[in-house]
N, C-alpha and C positions, 0 to 999 in steps of 0.2 A: 177296684172300681171297674164296673162293667160298661165299658165304652160302647160295645156293640149293642147291648141292651138299651142303653141310653139313645144311641143312634136310631134304633128301631122305634123307640118311644116318640121321638120327635119327627119321625118320618124323614130322616136325613139320609144322605148318601155319602159313601166313602169314596173319595177320588184321590188317588196318589197319596194315601195315608192321611188325608184330611177329612174331617167330618163337616159337611155343608148341609144346612137346612134353611127352610124359609121361616123367618122370624119377623113378625109384624109386617108381613107382605113383601119382605126383601130377602133374597138369598144371602146368607151370612156364614162365615166360617165359625164353627163352634169349637173345633179342635184342629190346630195347625202347628206344624214344626214341633211335634211331640208334646205340646201342652195346650190346655184350654185357653180360649180367648176369654175376655172379661164376660161377655154375654154367655158363652158356653159354660163357664164355671158356675155362674149364678143359676143357670137352668139345670145343670147337672146336680148341684147341691140340693135344689128344691126337689128334683126327681128322686134322689137318694133318700131324702127325708120322707117323702111320700111312701117309698118302698118299705122303709123301716117301720112306719106307722101301720102299714097293712099286715106285716108279718107278726107283729107283737101280739094281737089278740088271738091268733091261731096257736101260738106257743102257750099262752095262758089257758086256753080252753083245753088243750091236750093234757096239760099237767093236772088240771082239775078233774078231768075224766079218769085218768089213771088213779088218782087218789080215791075217788069215789068207788071204783072197782075194788081196790085193795080193802077199803073199809067194809064193803059188803061181804067180801070173802072171809074176813075175820070177825064178823058180827058187830062191827062198830067199835070194838075196843082195841087198844094197841098194846096188849100184854104179850105179844109174840107167840 
């Protein structure tokens, strides 16, 4: 879990080991006493889900590109 990345994403600040950010117009703790608050956990899970969705298409595009180069090199057949 990338708490620093999450803190940057929510424009939060780390004070004495706690992550504080403005949520719905109020300053709230998102991470305190070594664990996420209820609000912080929900926000972090949503952020991690968004991050994983953004990374997936890049991995698929890279794999397809490598496959097409290999096929071009061997004339399209897979007879080694």
